[in-house]
N, C-alpha and C positions, 0 to 999 in steps of 0.2 A: 703154165700157159706162160709162153711165148711176150711179150712187150715191144710192139710195135717201135723201130729206130724213128725219135726224136726228131727233128734236126737241133741242132748245139742254140743251148742261148748267148744271143748276142754277150763280148766276155764287154763286161761295164769298164774302164778307167775311170778308177779310184784312188784318191787323192790322197795320197799316208806318207808318213814319215818315213824314210831309210832305216833300217834296222843296221844295229851295227853288233859287232860279237864279239872278243877275243879266242885268239886259236889258242891251243893249246896242245900238244901233242904228246897220246898218249901211249901208242906202241908206233913205231917207228917203219915195222914190216919184215924186220931183221928176223922182231925172235915167232910169231906167230902167221900163217896161213886163213887169216876167219873164212869159216863156212859159206859160199856162195846161194844157199839155199837157205838160208836162215836169217832173220832180223838180231840183233839183238835185244834181251828186258829189262826191264829198269826197273829194281825193286829196292827197300829197304835188308837186307841179309843176314843183319846183324844186332839188329836192333837197338840202332844206336841214332838211331830216325836223320840218319843223310842214307842218300841212296845209295845202291851201287849197281852195278852192274856184271850181266852173266849176257856169254855166249860160246855160243859156239866157231871149232878148229880146228883144220886137217891137216896133218905133216906138227907136231901132230896130231891126231886124234880125238880130243880133249870136250870135258867141260870146264868151263876158264870162270870166279868169280871170281869179282874183280871189286873190291871196299871202296866206299868211298871216304873222300879225306876233312868233305865237305867246302872242297874250297875250290870243286875241277879237274881236283888229280886222284890216282885211287895205289892202290898197294893190291899182291895180288899174292891174294888170301886161299884161295883154294884150286888145284887143279885134278881134273881125274880122266885117267888118260884107257882110252877105252880101245887098244891093240890097234892091231897096224892092219887087218881086212872089216874097220867096221868104213862105213858111212853114215855119219851125224844129222841130218837136218833139221829139224823142229825143234821148239823149245819153249816152255813157258813154262806160268810157277803157279804153287798156291798150295792151303793148307791142305795136302793128299790127307794126314790124319786125326786131322778134326786133334791136332797137340796144342794151337793158335801158335804154329811157327811154320813159314812159308815151306816150302821144298820146293825141289823138281824135276818135272817128265821130262822128256825128250823123245826123239823117234830113233829106230835106227834100221837105215833102207838095207842092209847087207841083211841083219838079224833077223828081220821085218821082228821087230818088235817096238814094241814102248817098254823103254826105262825108266825108270819111278828110282832118286835117291831125297831120303831122307832129312829133315833139316834139323843141324843141335840148336839153331838160336847164335850161333855166335860168328856165324858165314861158312862152319865147313858142314859136310854133308855123309851123309852113314848108307850100310846095308841097301846098294841098288836089288832092285825087283822089276823082273823081267815081265809082259807078258806078250807073251802069243800073238800073231795072229797069217800065222801058218806061212805056206808056200806060198808064191805067185801073186808074193802084192808089192807094195812100191809105194812106202809113207809119206807124204809130207806133210802139210800141214798137219797141228792139235792143240787145243786150245781147253780150261777143263772148264766146269763150273756146273750147276748144280740145276742138275737136268731131268731130274722124279718130285721133289718136294721132301724130300727128305731128310736137307739142312747141313748132306754131307755131298763133295764136291764129284764130280764124275772127269770121265776123260769123251774127249772126240778125238778122232782120226781121220786127218782124206787119205782114204787108200786112193793109190793114181789109174795103180796097173785094174782093178775089178774097179772101179767106178763108182764107186759110195763111201755113206763112213758108219765105220766102227767104231761105236759107245761102249765104255768100261763104266757102269755104276759100282759107286762105292760106295763100300757101309764102315765107313770114316774110323778102318782100325788093320789099316793097310793092304784092305783087299778087293779087291775088283773082282763079278760077278755077272752076271746078265747079263752077257756079251747082246747084243741091238746089232743091225747092220739099215743104213739107209739109203736106197738105191736113188745115184744119183746122176741116172741116164748113161745109155749105148755110148760106146768115144768121148763119153763127158772130159773125161780124167781132173775126178778135183787137185788141186792142187795147193791151197790156201784157204783155211775153216777160221768160221770167227763165230761167237756167239754171243743174239740181244736180243730185245723183245723188238720187234717190228711192227708187228700191229695194235701194240698198244692194248693187252689183255693181261698183263701182267705176267706172266706167263715166257720162258726165255724160248727159242730159236733158233735155228743151228741156220747158217750164212759158207757157201763152199763157193768159191770160183772156179769154175768151170774151166776149166783152159784149151781144149780141142772141143770144147762146144761153145766157148765165144760164148754166156753167158755167168747166170750170178743164179744158185741154185737156190730155197730158202725152202727149209721144212720147219715148218707152224705148227710150235707145241703144247701141248694142254695139260701142260706140267708133273703130270706121271710119269714120266716117261715115255709116253707115245708121243708120233708126231702124224702131222697130217706128209702124205704125197710133196715132192719139193714139185717151188711153183718159181719160174726162168723166167730171168728175164734179162734181153741181152746187151748186151758189155757194149757194138758195132763193131761197121771199121774187122778190116784184111787182120790185121793183129792176135792172137792171143790172148787173154789177159792171164798179167806177175805174179801182181801182185791189188791188197785189196783192204783197207781202214776203213770204218762205220763211228757213224759224227754225227749230225747233228749239224749241214752245212747252212743251211738256210733258215736257220731260227723259226721252225713253226713243231716243234716238238715234236714230227717224227726222225726216223733213222733213214741216211740217207749215206751211199757208200765213191769211195776216191777209189779208184780204180789204175792203176799202172801195167805197161803195155807190155812184151818179149818188145826188143830190138826196135821201139815207136817213138818219139818224142812227146806222144803225148798225154796224160793225164784228164782222165773221163772222171766225173761227179754224178751218181747217178740217184733224181733223189724221190726218197721215200712216199709213197701211197700211200700207209700205216694201213697196210692190208698183204703184206707177202710179197711183195712188189715195187719193182722199181721203175723211173722212165726220167724226159728233161735234161736229157744229157745237156753240161756244161764240158766243155773243149777245154783244155789246158795246155797249152807248150812249155814242155819244159828250156828246149833247147834243139840246138842246130843236131845234132847228135841223135846215134839211136843207144843202146842199149839200154843190157838190163838194170834195173831198178828198183826198190822199194821205194811204198809212202809213207809219210809219217807225219800227223801229227800234232798240233802243238796252241799255243794261243798267245802268240810271240807276241805279240806290241799291246797285250792286257786291256783286251775295246773289249772282253768277254765274250770273243766269235773266232771257230774254228780258222786257221790254219792250216797250209800244208806243204808239207818242207819233201824238194826230190832233190836226190843227184842229177848234172847234167851231160855229167864226161868230160865235162871240160876241168879239174880240179876245187870244182864248187856245186854249189847247194842253187834250189831256184826254191825263194817262200814263197806260193800264192797269200798274198796275205786275204782274209777275209772280212766281206762287209756285216756276214748273215743275213741276206737276202740273199744268197748259192753264187754273188758276182764276186771276183777276183782280182788282183795285181798281183804282177809277172815281180819279186824282184831277182835280184844276183845277191847273192852271200859269200864271203870273204874266201878267198882264194884258198887252196891246200895241197899238197904236194900228193903224191901216187898217180894220179890220172885212171884210173882206171875205169871197164865198163861194164863195175857191177857197186853200184854202190847203195847201201839203205844208213839207216836215220831215225832218231827215235829222239823221244824230247821229257824233258824235266826238268825238276830246279836242279840246280849237283853244289851249287854253295849257296844254299841260303836264303838268296836275293831277295826272295820272289817273283822274277823273272824268267820262264822258261830258253833252259840252255836249248844246245841238243849236242847227241853224240853219233858222226859221224860215221860210217864203217866201208871204209874202199875193199870189196872183199876178194878185187883181184889180183891187189897185190898188199893188204895181209894190216896197215896201214889204218892204229884207229884216231882219232879228233874230237877234241871234245871244242866245242861254240859256243865262250860264255856268255849271254845276252846281257849286254850292260845296260836295256835298259830305260836304249834312247826315245821310244818312243811310246814305253810304262805311261799313261793313265796321273799316274802318280807319284810321274818322276821332272815330265816336261806336261805342255802343253800343245804339241805340235801334232798329237792324232788326238783326234777325238777316244757237248756230251761228249765228249772224245770218248768208243769204247776201246779201253786196255782188251786185246790179244792172246 
């Protein structure tokens, strides 16, 4: 069922204090060229209770692991070179062999494979395992979750050329079997994927962003590895949806979706109806330029409500500060160098002070920046101010 396009909600001005961040340069663009189709991922890969950073790069084609020092800086710990012909496009993490250590799974568009490297618990990895999806594939988004209720993580991949989602079920012993295919519609071209419970039945569902279909398709799960047929919700407008993040943006205990578009200066928030469909869009203007960008989500002012971060294309990022009812206030945050047209951001507390920081990846020029949150707007620090799904 395709949802009707509702009129955008009025964007109400919310009095908030101005967020402040300290800029740290992680990479200046001379060392690497981050891949344009993938946001970085954040987790503790060496069990030191500090957040680390993993991202894909081109020239060289590599998986890069940067271990956090706990102060917003990093050391280069581990780099996996994939060869000159490989095209790496998306990466995720999880315990894929049931040893309580985080592993990495990423897609190779040239070889049409899902590649898995198993963690050693110290920030290094071993044993590349390849899962082939055959010819005539073009793999983009990847995610991991227990999709059949056996407590072991499974892998779901968006296959753009074949207009489907491919699922590999894990047995907790480094083996992935019983491959399943979910059809996303003719010429839909799914390019991003997420797992969450969109109808509050306790079972995990799969959501895909259908680029040419201009919709979000949700496959409601039964908890046993089977799913209903896709339900589609229109993302609206002329432009193609490029990236999305899932979270509760209006505090109704129903999951919503924030969507960025290819070559458009708008962000849309589609609010969930708790039945696998979305509607009631809020439109947010991120800047005057159009660019390829990815959506970041975090609570940057510590008020308990989700905010949205996104690149502006003017060497800065915009943060839409949420007030918990689906309305947002736009703030332009500290400028940084580079000025590329493909920018992604991801949130995390990288210096242990309790405030959400932001890592910025300028994917056009290979710059990496850390924006450390000063906590200026956090209620525990100042009186000026009054369920994000990690994919």
